[in-house]
Biopython code that builds the backbone (N, CA, C, O; Angstrom):
import numpy as np
from Bio.PDB.StructureBuilder import StructureBuilder

atoms = [
    (1, "UNK", "N", (-18.202, -20.191, -27.289)),
    (1, "UNK", "CA", (-17.263, -19.429, -28.116)),
    (1, "UNK", "C", (-16.472, -18.151, -26.694)),
    (1, "UNK", "O", (-17.059, -17.397, -25.918)),
    (2, "UNK", "N", (-15.040, -18.406, -26.881)),
    (2, "UNK", "CA", (-14.308, -17.144, -26.190)),
    (2, "UNK", "C", (-14.347, -15.540, -26.679)),
    (2, "UNK", "O", (-14.245, -15.343, -27.889)),
    (3, "UNK", "N", (-14.446, -14.744, -26.063)),
    (3, "UNK", "CA", (-14.218, -13.453, -27.206)),
    (3, "UNK", "C", (-14.033, -12.607, -25.874)),
    (3, "UNK", "O", (-14.468, -12.684, -24.725)),
    (4, "UNK", "N", (-12.873, -11.459, -26.828)),
    (4, "UNK", "CA", (-12.704, -10.604, -26.220)),
    (4, "UNK", "C", (-13.498, -9.066, -26.029)),
    (4, "UNK", "O", (-13.685, -8.430, -27.066)),
    (5, "UNK", "N", (-13.889, -8.562, -24.931)),
    (5, "UNK", "CA", (-14.860, -7.957, -24.476)),
    (5, "UNK", "C", (-14.654, -6.515, -23.922)),
    (5, "UNK", "O", (-13.531, -6.016, -23.992)),
    (6, "UNK", "N", (-15.790, -5.761, -23.323)),
    (6, "UNK", "CA", (-15.508, -4.931, -22.686)),
    (6, "UNK", "C", (-16.701, -4.945, -21.241)),
    (6, "UNK", "O", (-17.925, -5.066, -21.309)),
    (7, "UNK", "N", (-15.924, -4.794, -20.113)),
    (7, "UNK", "CA", (-16.920, -5.443, -18.916)),
    (7, "UNK", "C", (-17.100, -3.642, -18.733)),
    (7, "UNK", "O", (-16.282, -2.846, -19.196)),
    (8, "UNK", "N", (-18.242, -3.279, -18.027)),
    (8, "UNK", "CA", (-18.718, -1.661, -17.370)),
    (8, "UNK", "C", (-18.252, -2.207, -16.461)),
    (8, "UNK", "O", (-18.150, -3.396, -16.160)),
    (9, "UNK", "N", (-17.786, -0.776, -15.740)),
    (9, "UNK", "CA", (-17.662, -0.255, -14.088)),
    (9, "UNK", "C", (-17.455, 1.111, -13.856)),
    (9, "UNK", "O", (-17.070, 1.901, -14.718)),
    (10, "UNK", "N", (-17.708, 1.389, -12.693)),
    (10, "UNK", "CA", (-17.921, 3.033, -12.562)),
    (10, "UNK", "C", (-19.444, 3.547, -12.376)),
    (10, "UNK", "O", (-20.246, 2.630, -12.555)),
    (11, "UNK", "N", (-19.974, 4.658, -12.092)),
    (11, "UNK", "CA", (-20.695, 5.374, -11.536)),
    (11, "UNK", "C", (-21.807, 5.842, -12.953)),
    (11, "UNK", "O", (-21.476, 5.665, -14.125)),
    (12, "UNK", "N", (-22.923, 6.354, -12.591)),
    (12, "UNK", "CA", (-23.765, 6.800, -13.745)),
    (12, "UNK", "C", (-22.462, 8.316, -14.450)),
    (12, "UNK", "O", (-21.696, 9.091, -13.876)),
    (13, "UNK", "N", (-22.775, 8.116, -15.666)),
    (13, "UNK", "CA", (-22.312, 8.615, -16.786)),
    (13, "UNK", "C", (-20.978, 9.183, -16.369)),
    (13, "UNK", "O", (-20.348, 10.118, -16.862)),
    (14, "UNK", "N", (-20.688, 8.389, -15.329)),
    (14, "UNK", "CA", (-18.608, 7.769, -15.568)),
    (14, "UNK", "C", (-18.394, 6.766, -16.038)),
    (14, "UNK", "O", (-18.054, 5.999, -15.137)),
    (15, "UNK", "N", (-18.393, 6.221, -17.104)),
    (15, "UNK", "CA", (-17.559, 4.951, -17.118)),
    (15, "UNK", "C", (-16.344, 4.400, -17.940)),
    (15, "UNK", "O", (-15.708, 4.767, -18.928)),
    (16, "UNK", "N", (-16.312, 2.936, -16.724)),
    (16, "UNK", "CA", (-14.731, 2.726, -16.927)),
    (16, "UNK", "C", (-15.095, 1.292, -17.205)),
    (16, "UNK", "O", (-16.038, 0.551, -16.930)),
    (17, "UNK", "N", (-13.857, 1.201, -17.922)),
    (17, "UNK", "CA", (-14.353, -0.311, -18.739)),
    (17, "UNK", "C", (-12.967, -0.958, -18.513)),
    (17, "UNK", "O", (-11.861, -0.417, -18.498)),
    (18, "UNK", "N", (-13.556, -3.190, -18.218)),
    (18, "UNK", "CA", (-12.540, -3.850, -18.166)),
    (18, "UNK", "C", (-11.989, -4.207, -19.053)),
    (18, "UNK", "O", (-11.447, -3.101, -19.028)),
    (19, "UNK", "N", (-11.343, -4.903, -20.263)),
    (19, "UNK", "CA", (-10.849, -5.580, -21.223)),
    (19, "UNK", "C", (-10.886, -6.958, -20.666)),
    (19, "UNK", "O", (-9.902, -7.352, -20.041)),
    (20, "UNK", "N", (-11.557, -7.462, -20.771)),
    (20, "UNK", "CA", (-11.504, -8.952, -20.532)),
    (20, "UNK", "C", (-11.808, -10.096, -21.421)),
    (20, "UNK", "O", (-12.218, -9.766, -22.533)),
    (21, "UNK", "N", (-11.708, -11.283, -21.203)),
    (21, "UNK", "CA", (-11.668, -12.872, -21.796)),
    (21, "UNK", "C", (-13.213, -13.603, -20.741)),
    (21, "UNK", "O", (-13.501, -13.829, -19.565)),
    (22, "UNK", "N", (-13.788, -13.719, -22.047)),
    (22, "UNK", "CA", (-15.244, -14.994, -21.140)),
    (22, "UNK", "C", (-15.589, -14.996, -22.285)),
    (22, "UNK", "O", (-15.450, -14.188, -23.204)),
    (23, "UNK", "N", (-16.348, -16.560, -22.141)),
    (23, "UNK", "CA", (-17.433, -17.270, -22.490)),
    (23, "UNK", "C", (-18.444, -15.917, -23.445)),
    (23, "UNK", "O", (-18.660, -14.784, -23.016)),
    (24, "UNK", "N", (-18.900, -16.459, -24.740)),
    (24, "UNK", "CA", (-19.545, -15.136, -25.275)),
    (24, "UNK", "C", (-21.363, -15.232, -24.803)),
    (24, "UNK", "O", (-22.184, -14.329, -24.963)),
    (25, "UNK", "N", (-21.687, -16.971, -24.041)),
    (25, "UNK", "CA", (-22.793, -16.558, -23.569)),
    (25, "UNK", "C", (-23.203, -16.176, -22.207)),
    (25, "UNK", "O", (-24.329, -16.112, -21.713)),
    (26, "UNK", "N", (-21.871, -15.900, -21.639)),
    (26, "UNK", "CA", (-22.145, -14.996, -20.340)),
    (26, "UNK", "C", (-22.656, -13.517, -20.498)),
    (26, "UNK", "O", (-22.535, -12.854, -21.528)),
    (27, "UNK", "N", (-23.349, -13.019, -19.120)),
    (27, "UNK", "CA", (-24.062, -11.925, -19.168)),
    (27, "UNK", "C", (-22.447, -10.645, -19.400)),
    (27, "UNK", "O", (-21.281, -10.963, -19.634)),
    (28, "UNK", "N", (-22.893, -9.589, -19.260)),
    (28, "UNK", "CA", (-21.477, -8.361, -20.071)),
    (28, "UNK", "C", (-21.015, -8.456, -18.700)),
    (28, "UNK", "O", (-19.809, -8.616, -18.891)),
    (29, "UNK", "N", (-21.193, -8.464, -17.329)),
    (29, "UNK", "CA", (-20.562, -8.271, -16.002)),
    (29, "UNK", "C", (-20.297, -9.800, -15.686)),
    (29, "UNK", "O", (-19.230, -10.062, -15.131)),
    (30, "UNK", "N", (-21.114, -10.772, -15.968)),
    (30, "UNK", "CA", (-20.419, -11.969, -15.257)),
    (30, "UNK", "C", (-19.474, -12.363, -15.406)),
    (30, "UNK", "O", (-18.601, -11.553, -15.717)),
    (31, "UNK", "N", (-19.113, -13.749, -15.280)),
    (31, "UNK", "CA", (-17.767, -14.513, -14.831)),
    (31, "UNK", "C", (-16.742, -14.240, -15.794)),
    (31, "UNK", "O", (-16.892, -14.123, -17.010)),
    (32, "UNK", "N", (-15.878, -14.167, -15.249)),
    (32, "UNK", "CA", (-14.219, -13.131, -16.955)),
    (32, "UNK", "C", (-13.487, -14.810, -16.252)),
    (32, "UNK", "O", (-13.438, -15.397, -15.171)),
    (33, "UNK", "N", (-13.051, -15.000, -17.602)),
    (33, "UNK", "CA", (-11.934, -16.016, -17.633)),
    (33, "UNK", "C", (-10.774, -15.358, -17.372)),
    (33, "UNK", "O", (-9.984, -15.770, -16.522)),
    (34, "UNK", "N", (-10.565, -14.241, -18.107)),
    (34, "UNK", "CA", (-8.448, -13.653, -17.253)),
    (34, "UNK", "C", (-9.335, -11.849, -17.459)),
    (34, "UNK", "O", (-10.451, -11.638, -17.934)),
    (35, "UNK", "N", (-8.428, -10.925, -16.957)),
    (35, "UNK", "CA", (-8.278, -10.047, -17.148)),
    (35, "UNK", "C", (-7.039, -9.158, -18.112)),
    (35, "UNK", "O", (-5.902, -9.136, -17.640)),
    (36, "UNK", "N", (-7.251, -8.577, -19.199)),
    (36, "UNK", "CA", (-6.634, -8.466, -19.933)),
    (36, "UNK", "C", (-6.015, -6.542, -19.876)),
    (36, "UNK", "O", (-5.041, -6.137, -20.510)),
    (37, "UNK", "N", (-6.583, -5.980, -19.285)),
    (37, "UNK", "CA", (-6.522, -4.210, -19.723)),
    (37, "UNK", "C", (-7.456, -3.326, -19.055)),
    (37, "UNK", "O", (-8.508, -3.832, -18.665)),
    (38, "UNK", "N", (-7.229, -1.950, -18.833)),
    (38, "UNK", "CA", (-8.641, -1.253, -18.879)),
    (38, "UNK", "C", (-8.437, -0.544, -20.022)),
    (38, "UNK", "O", (-7.524, -0.645, -20.842)),
    (39, "UNK", "N", (-9.689, 0.425, -19.987)),
    (39, "UNK", "CA", (-10.148, 1.884, -20.735)),
    (39, "UNK", "C", (-10.887, 2.536, -20.029)),
    (39, "UNK", "O", (-11.967, 2.109, -19.622)),
    (40, "UNK", "N", (-10.272, 4.038, -19.693)),
    (40, "UNK", "CA", (-11.165, 4.719, -19.252)),
    (40, "UNK", "C", (-10.628, 6.515, -20.370)),
    (40, "UNK", "O", (-9.726, 7.346, -20.474)),
    (41, "UNK", "N", (-12.393, 6.034, -21.095)),
    (41, "UNK", "CA", (-12.587, 7.258, -21.762)),
    (41, "UNK", "C", (-13.413, 8.829, -21.084)),
    (41, "UNK", "O", (-13.964, 9.713, -21.740)),
    (42, "UNK", "N", (-13.255, 8.747, -19.753)),
    (42, "UNK", "CA", (-13.517, 9.755, -19.273)),
    (42, "UNK", "C", (-12.174, 11.141, -19.460)),
    (42, "UNK", "O", (-12.558, 12.303, -19.596)),
    (43, "UNK", "N", (-11.042, 10.890, -19.446)),
    (43, "UNK", "CA", (-10.475, 11.435, -19.267)),
    (43, "UNK", "C", (-9.380, 12.113, -20.348)),
    (43, "UNK", "O", (-9.109, 11.549, -21.409)),
    (44, "UNK", "N", (-8.848, 13.259, -19.988)),
    (44, "UNK", "CA", (-7.532, 13.523, -21.649)),
    (44, "UNK", "C", (-6.652, 13.648, -21.098)),
    (44, "UNK", "O", (-6.488, 14.262, -20.043)),
    (45, "UNK", "N", (-5.565, 12.800, -22.029)),
    (45, "UNK", "CA", (-5.518, 11.943, -22.944)),
    (45, "UNK", "C", (-6.633, 10.245, -21.863)),
    (45, "UNK", "O", (-6.767, 9.917, -20.684)),
    (46, "UNK", "N", (-7.222, 9.605, -23.486)),
    (46, "UNK", "CA", (-7.874, 8.622, -22.619)),
    (46, "UNK", "C", (-6.907, 7.810, -22.345)),
    (46, "UNK", "O", (-5.852, 7.758, -22.977)),
    (47, "UNK", "N", (-7.377, 6.714, -20.813)),
    (47, "UNK", "CA", (-6.170, 5.734, -20.175)),
    (47, "UNK", "C", (-6.865, 4.089, -21.388)),
    (47, "UNK", "O", (-7.909, 3.530, -21.723)),
    (48, "UNK", "N", (-5.536, 4.029, -21.562)),
    (48, "UNK", "CA", (-5.473, 2.483, -22.235)),
    (48, "UNK", "C", (-4.379, 1.654, -21.861)),
    (48, "UNK", "O", (-3.303, 1.954, -22.376)),
    (49, "UNK", "N", (-4.407, 0.378, -20.845)),
    (49, "UNK", "CA", (-3.383, -0.240, -20.595)),
    (49, "UNK", "C", (-4.090, -1.758, -20.875)),
    (49, "UNK", "O", (-5.084, -2.141, -20.257)),
    (50, "UNK", "N", (-3.342, -2.616, -22.004)),
    (50, "UNK", "CA", (-3.007, -3.789, -22.168)),
    (50, "UNK", "C", (-1.896, -4.644, -22.072)),
    (50, "UNK", "O", (-0.722, -4.278, -22.125)),
    (51, "UNK", "N", (-2.419, -6.119, -21.888)),
    (51, "UNK", "CA", (-1.354, -6.686, -21.525)),
    (51, "UNK", "C", (-1.217, -7.165, -22.544)),
    (51, "UNK", "O", (-2.194, -7.734, -23.030)),
    (52, "UNK", "N", (-0.122, -7.138, -23.188)),
    (52, "UNK", "CA", (0.111, -7.401, -24.238)),
    (52, "UNK", "C", (0.611, -8.709, -24.780)),
    (52, "UNK", "O", (0.417, -8.996, -25.961)),
    (53, "UNK", "N", (1.240, -9.506, -23.967)),
    (53, "UNK", "CA", (1.512, -11.063, -23.748)),
    (53, "UNK", "C", (0.286, -11.960, -23.655)),
    (53, "UNK", "O", (0.039, -13.095, -24.062)),
    (54, "UNK", "N", (-0.405, -11.024, -22.960)),
    (54, "UNK", "CA", (-1.630, -11.748, -22.489)),
    (54, "UNK", "C", (-2.746, -11.771, -23.547)),
    (54, "UNK", "O", (-3.753, -12.472, -23.646)),
    (55, "UNK", "N", (-2.408, -11.099, -24.063)),
    (55, "UNK", "CA", (-4.018, -10.502, -25.007)),
    (55, "UNK", "C", (-3.308, -12.008, -26.521)),
    (55, "UNK", "O", (-3.926, -13.033, -26.810)),
    (56, "UNK", "N", (-1.930, -11.555, -27.136)),
    (56, "UNK", "CA", (-1.753, -12.658, -27.766)),
    (56, "UNK", "C", (-1.933, -13.915, -27.517)),
    (56, "UNK", "O", (-2.235, -14.864, -28.241)),
    (57, "UNK", "N", (-1.701, -13.812, -26.348)),
    (57, "UNK", "CA", (-2.636, -15.460, -25.956)),
    (57, "UNK", "C", (-3.470, -15.922, -25.964)),
    (57, "UNK", "O", (-3.878, -17.007, -26.377)),
    (58, "UNK", "N", (-3.742, -15.347, -25.620)),
    (58, "UNK", "CA", (-5.718, -15.393, -26.280)),
    (58, "UNK", "C", (-5.743, -15.702, -27.319)),
    (58, "UNK", "O", (-5.926, -16.844, -27.740)),
    (59, "UNK", "N", (-5.521, -14.519, -28.057)),
    (59, "UNK", "CA", (-6.001, -13.958, -29.672)),
    (59, "UNK", "C", (-5.020, -15.748, -30.633)),
    (59, "UNK", "O", (-5.588, -16.092, -31.670)),
    (60, "UNK", "N", (-3.931, -16.502, -30.277)),
    (60, "UNK", "CA", (-3.347, -17.209, -30.851)),
    (60, "UNK", "C", (-4.782, -18.527, -30.064)),
    (60, "UNK", "O", (-5.211, -19.511, -30.668)),
    (61, "UNK", "N", (-5.023, -18.271, -29.252)),
    (61, "UNK", "CA", (-5.830, -19.563, -28.646)),
    (61, "UNK", "C", (-7.247, -19.706, -29.712)),
    (61, "UNK", "O", (-7.908, -20.733, -29.866)),
    (62, "UNK", "N", (-7.493, -18.309, -30.409)),
    (62, "UNK", "CA", (-8.995, -18.358, -31.129)),
    (62, "UNK", "C", (-9.657, -17.252, -30.203)),
    (62, "UNK", "O", (-10.208, -16.475, -30.983)),
    (63, "UNK", "N", (-9.843, -16.853, -28.993)),
    (63, "UNK", "CA", (-10.521, -15.864, -28.452)),
    (63, "UNK", "C", (-10.662, -14.745, -29.705)),
    (63, "UNK", "O", (-9.673, -14.280, -30.271)),
    (64, "UNK", "N", (-12.196, -14.349, -30.084)),
    (64, "UNK", "CA", (-12.315, -13.527, -30.817)),
    (64, "UNK", "C", (-12.788, -11.820, -30.828)),
    (64, "UNK", "O", (-13.971, -11.651, -30.535)),
    (65, "UNK", "N", (-12.278, -11.016, -31.023)),
    (65, "UNK", "CA", (-12.445, -10.027, -30.176)),
    (65, "UNK", "C", (-13.635, -8.964, -30.911)),
    (65, "UNK", "O", (-13.735, -8.731, -32.116)),
    (66, "UNK", "N", (-14.585, -8.344, -29.667)),
    (66, "UNK", "CA", (-15.791, -7.402, -30.347)),
    (66, "UNK", "C", (-15.121, -6.618, -31.071)),
    (66, "UNK", "O", (-13.927, -6.328, -31.001)),
    (67, "UNK", "N", (-16.039, -6.221, -31.886)),
    (67, "UNK", "CA", (-15.394, -4.598, -32.734)),
    (67, "UNK", "C", (-14.970, -3.190, -31.761)),
    (67, "UNK", "O", (-14.471, -2.147, -32.182)),
    (68, "UNK", "N", (-15.296, -3.486, -30.509)),
    (68, "UNK", "CA", (-14.611, -2.391, -30.431)),
    (68, "UNK", "C", (-13.091, -2.705, -29.481)),
    (68, "UNK", "O", (-12.077, -2.020, -29.350)),
    (69, "UNK", "N", (-13.453, -3.958, -28.960)),
    (69, "UNK", "CA", (-11.988, -4.134, -28.242)),
    (69, "UNK", "C", (-11.232, -4.846, -29.316)),
    (69, "UNK", "O", (-10.607, -5.847, -28.965)),
    (70, "UNK", "N", (-11.196, -4.514, -30.467)),
    (70, "UNK", "CA", (-10.643, -4.828, -31.322)),
    (70, "UNK", "C", (-9.949, -3.790, -31.818)),
    (70, "UNK", "O", (-8.722, -3.876, -31.874)),
    (71, "UNK", "N", (-10.639, -2.590, -32.278)),
    (71, "UNK", "CA", (-9.987, -1.073, -32.201)),
    (71, "UNK", "C", (-9.312, -0.887, -30.730)),
    (71, "UNK", "O", (-8.170, -1.329, -30.859)),
    (72, "UNK", "N", (-9.463, -0.509, -29.608)),
    (72, "UNK", "CA", (-8.586, -0.428, -28.285)),
    (72, "UNK", "C", (-7.405, -1.535, -28.759)),
    (72, "UNK", "O", (-6.246, -1.151, -28.922)),
    (73, "UNK", "N", (-7.857, -3.153, -28.999)),
    (73, "UNK", "CA", (-6.248, -3.889, -29.080)),
    (73, "UNK", "C", (-5.227, -3.489, -29.950)),
    (73, "UNK", "O", (-4.047, -3.718, -29.685)),
    (74, "UNK", "N", (-5.750, -2.640, -31.444)),
    (74, "UNK", "CA", (-5.365, -2.218, -32.546)),
    (74, "UNK", "C", (-4.555, -1.047, -31.739)),
    (74, "UNK", "O", (-3.371, -1.297, -31.514)),
    (75, "UNK", "N", (-5.121, 0.329, -31.236)),
    (75, "UNK", "CA", (-4.475, 0.990, -30.454)),
    (75, "UNK", "C", (-3.391, 0.881, -29.766)),
    (75, "UNK", "O", (-2.374, 1.571, -29.836)),
    (76, "UNK", "N", (-3.600, 0.100, -29.173)),
    (76, "UNK", "CA", (-2.681, -0.428, -28.064)),
    (76, "UNK", "C", (-1.257, -0.999, -28.921)),
    (76, "UNK", "O", (-0.110, -0.997, -28.474)),
    (77, "UNK", "N", (-1.618, -1.386, -30.010)),
    (77, "UNK", "CA", (-0.431, -2.226, -31.033)),
    (77, "UNK", "C", (-0.362, -3.501, -30.468)),
    (77, "UNK", "O", (0.767, -3.945, -30.264)),
    (78, "UNK", "N", (-1.161, -4.066, -30.224)),
    (78, "UNK", "CA", (-1.204, -6.113, -30.062)),
    (78, "UNK", "C", (-1.587, -6.279, -31.423)),
    (78, "UNK", "O", (-0.938, -7.126, -32.036)),
    (79, "UNK", "N", (-2.969, -5.351, -32.385)),
    (79, "UNK", "CA", (-3.088, -6.284, -33.729)),
    (79, "UNK", "C", (-2.715, -4.945, -34.073)),
    (79, "UNK", "O", (-2.841, -3.766, -33.741)),
    (80, "UNK", "N", (-1.942, -6.088, -35.300)),
    (80, "UNK", "CA", (-1.731, -5.159, -36.968)),
    (80, "UNK", "C", (-2.933, -4.617, -37.570)),
    (80, "UNK", "O", (-4.013, -5.174, -37.374)),
    (81, "UNK", "N", (-2.843, -3.675, -38.220)),
    (81, "UNK", "CA", (-3.466, -3.227, -39.260)),
    (81, "UNK", "C", (-4.256, -2.010, -39.302)),
    (81, "UNK", "O", (-4.812, -1.670, -40.347)),
]
sb = StructureBuilder()
sb.init_structure("model")
sb.init_model(0)
sb.init_chain("A")
sb.init_seg("    ")
for serial, (resi, resn, name, xyz) in enumerate(atoms, 1):
    if name == "N":
        sb.init_residue(resn, " ", resi, " ")
    sb.init_atom(name, np.array(xyz, "f"), 0.0, 1.0, " ", f" {name:<3s}", serial, name[0])
structure = sb.get_structure()
Protein backbone atom coordinates (compact mmCIF):
# COMPACT_ATOMS: atom_id res chain seq x y z
CA UNK A 1 0.00 0.00 0.00
CA UNK A 2 1.21 3.50 -0.80
CA UNK A 3 1.23 5.94 2.13
CA UNK A 4 1.74 9.65 2.62
CA UNK A 5 3.87 10.07 5.74
CA UNK A 6 6.67 12.04 7.35
CA UNK A 7 10.37 11.29 7.16
CA UNK A 8 12.61 12.83 9.84
CA UNK A 9 15.63 14.97 9.12
CA UNK A 10 17.56 17.46 11.21
CA UNK A 11 19.89 17.24 14.15
CA UNK A 12 19.32 15.77 17.57
CA UNK A 13 16.54 17.70 19.39
CA UNK A 14 16.02 19.81 16.24
CA UNK A 15 13.60 17.85 14.03
CA UNK A 16 12.69 18.73 10.47
CA UNK A 17 10.26 16.59 8.47
CA UNK A 18 9.57 15.96 4.80
CA UNK A 19 6.11 14.91 3.69
CA UNK A 20 6.68 12.02 1.30
CA UNK A 21 4.87 9.31 -0.64
CA UNK A 22 6.31 5.85 0.01
CA UNK A 23 5.46 2.17 0.15
CA UNK A 24 4.17 1.18 3.60
CA UNK A 25 6.75 -1.63 3.92
CA UNK A 26 9.76 0.69 3.52
CA UNK A 27 11.56 2.05 6.61
CA UNK A 28 10.74 5.55 7.87
CA UNK A 29 13.81 7.14 6.27
CA UNK A 30 13.96 4.68 3.36
CA UNK A 31 13.41 5.17 -0.35
CA UNK A 32 10.61 7.58 -1.30
CA UNK A 33 8.41 7.62 -4.39
CA UNK A 34 7.77 11.39 -4.28
CA UNK A 35 8.31 14.39 -2.03
CA UNK A 36 5.24 16.56 -1.41
CA UNK A 37 6.60 19.22 0.94
CA UNK A 38 8.13 19.86 4.34
CA UNK A 39 7.21 20.66 7.95
CA UNK A 40 9.42 22.49 10.45
CA UNK A 41 7.90 22.51 13.97
CA UNK A 42 10.89 24.16 15.67
CA UNK A 43 10.37 27.73 14.40
CA UNK A 44 7.62 30.12 15.47
CA UNK A 45 5.26 30.16 13.59
CA UNK A 46 5.71 26.65 12.18
CA UNK A 47 6.80 26.27 8.57
CA UNK A 48 4.54 24.09 6.45
CA UNK A 49 4.82 23.90 2.68
CA UNK A 50 2.88 21.36 0.61
CA UNK A 51 2.55 20.96 -3.16
CA UNK A 52 -1.27 20.79 -3.18
CA UNK A 53 -1.65 19.59 -6.78
CA UNK A 54 0.79 16.72 -6.27
CA UNK A 55 -0.82 15.74 -2.95
CA UNK A 56 -4.32 15.71 -4.45
CA UNK A 57 -3.04 13.58 -7.34
CA UNK A 58 -1.60 10.98 -4.95
CA UNK A 59 -4.73 10.98 -2.76
CA UNK A 60 -6.95 10.42 -5.82
CA UNK A 61 -4.68 7.54 -6.87
CA UNK A 62 -5.31 5.81 -3.53
CA UNK A 63 -2.42 6.88 -1.27
CA UNK A 64 -3.43 6.72 2.41
CA UNK A 65 -2.10 9.48 4.70
CA UNK A 66 -1.00 8.67 8.23
CA UNK A 67 -2.77 10.48 11.09
CA UNK A 68 -0.04 13.12 11.39
CA UNK A 69 0.24 13.62 7.64
CA UNK A 70 -3.55 13.94 7.38
CA UNK A 71 -3.57 16.66 10.07
CA UNK A 72 -0.82 18.57 8.26
CA UNK A 73 -2.61 18.25 4.90
CA UNK A 74 -5.78 19.63 6.52
CA UNK A 75 -3.81 22.53 7.98
CA UNK A 76 -2.36 23.24 4.52
CA UNK A 77 -5.85 23.18 2.97
CA UNK A 78 -5.32 20.12 0.76
CA UNK A 79 -7.93 17.99 2.57
CA UNK A 80 -11.22 19.46 3.70
CA UNK A 81 -12.69 18.45 7.00
